[in-house]
N, C-alpha and C positions, 0 to 999 in steps of 0.2 A: 496821387490823383489818378495814375494809370490803373491802380488796383480798384479804384471806385468805378472806373469806366468798364472794366472787364465784367464785373457781376451784372451791371445794367445791360451790357451787350449780350451777355450770356442769357439773361432773362428774356430779352427781346427775341433772340434766336429760338429759345424754347417755346415762347408764346406763338411765334410765327409758325414753327413746325407743328404745334398743336392745332392751330387753326388753318394750316396750309390748304387742306382739302376744301374747307369752306370758302376760303379766299379765292382759290383758283376756280372752283366750281361757280361761285357767284360772279367773278370777273369775266370768265369765259362766257357763261350763259348771258350775262348782261350785255356784253358787247356784241355777241353773235346774234341774239334775238333782236336787239335794237337795230343793228345794222341790217338784219334780214328785213325789218320793216322798211328801212330806208331803201334798200335795193329792190324790194318788191314793189313799192310805190313808184320808184324811178322806172323800173321795168315796165310797169303798167302805164307810165306817162301820166300819172295823176298830178294834181296841183301840189306844189311844194308844201303848202300849209298842211296838207294831209300828212306829210311826214312828221311834222311837229305834233299834230294831234294824236296820231297813232303811236308815234315814238314815245311821247311823254306818258300816254296811257299804258303802253307796254312797260315802260320803265318803272312806274309806280305799282301797277297791278301785278306784273310778273315778278318784280323784285320782292314784293310782300309775299306773294305765293311761294317763291323759292325759300325765303326765310322761314315761313310757316311750315312748309313741307320738311325742311331740314330739322326744325324743332320737333315736329311730330314723328319723324323718322327716328331721331335719337331717343325720344321718349318711348317709342314702341320697342326699340331694340333693348333699352334698359328694362322695360317691363318683362320682356322675354328672359333676360338675364336673371332678373329677380325671381321669376317663376321657376327657374332652374336651380335657384340657390347660388348663383354665381355672383361675384362682387360687381358693384357698380363701376363702370369704366368712365362714364361722363356725368358729373353732377350738375353741370351748368349748360343744358341744351339751349337755353335762351341766348347765351353768349355766342354759340355757334350760329344760331339763327341770325343774330345781329351782324356777325362777320360776313355771312352770305349776303344779307341785304345791302350792307354798306359797299361791299365789293361789286355787287351787281349794279347799284346805282352809279357809283363812281366810274366804272368802266363803261357801263351802258350809256352814259351821257356823252361819251366821246363822239359817236357818229351824229349826234344831234347838235352839238355846239356850232358847227359851221352853218347850220340853217338859221342861226340868229346872229352870227358874227361875220360872215363872209358874203361878198357880193353873189347874187344868184347864179351866174355862170360858173363860179368856182366852188359852189357848195358840195356837189356830189364828189368831185375830185378831192376836195379837202376832207370830206367825210371818209372816203375810201383810204386816203393816205393816213389819216389819223387812226382809223380802225386797224389797218395793217401794222402800223408802228406799235400801237398799243397791244395788239395780240402778240406780236413778237416780244415786246418788252416784258409783258406779264409772264409769258412762257419762259423767257430767259432768266427772269428773277427767281424762278423756281430753283435754278442751279445754285443759288446762294445757300440753300439749306438742304439740297439733295445732292446726289452724286452724278447728276446728268451734266453733260457739257452744256454751257450756256447757249451756244448756237443751236444745238440739237433740240433743247427744250423750247427755244424760241421758234424754231422752224416747225416743230410738232404742233404747237398751238396755232401758229399762223396758218398752216395747211388746213387744219380742222375748221377754223373760223372762215377761211376763204372759201372752202367747199360749201359750207352752209350758206354763205352769202350768194354764191353762184347759183345754188338751187333756188333761193328766194327770188333772185333776179329772173331766172328762167320761168318760174311759176308766174311772176308778175307779167312777163311778156306774153305767156300763153293765155292767161286769163284776162288780159287787157281788153279784148273785144267784148267781154261781158259788161264792161262799165260804160259802153256807148249807148 
């Protein structure tokens, strides 16, 4: 039984390594762009329902765009390789696109969940906490298949995501007078 588990785990690790770039890219962009919507709307002091409308629109449209862009990028790279007479590196660009899309939507939904499950006064703090924890967790999980220290990988992703959220909040505050 132990020997049957090892090949399955080995295959899972190999698949995760193969799609790691797509998964991290999708998850990071999904949570950062969606939380940027949340912080921008919060900074502008707009109605909370605006967060759900813009957040879900971002989640679906940007998630699809990310997956499609990944697909087209891989197809373009493979076309260049083919023109040079080089071997194909990636035969399944659609799988990479799907990995990017799924990671984007799963992680990107985190900042929106409190806006349908938490009392109004606690929504933004819950979205903030969930986003920061998810950023750190996704970053730290990279260490399972890379040589990065888990805490360093987690902090790296957390800092990048928090910086983007801070910029979005500041822009919302600066542009808030335009909505009056």
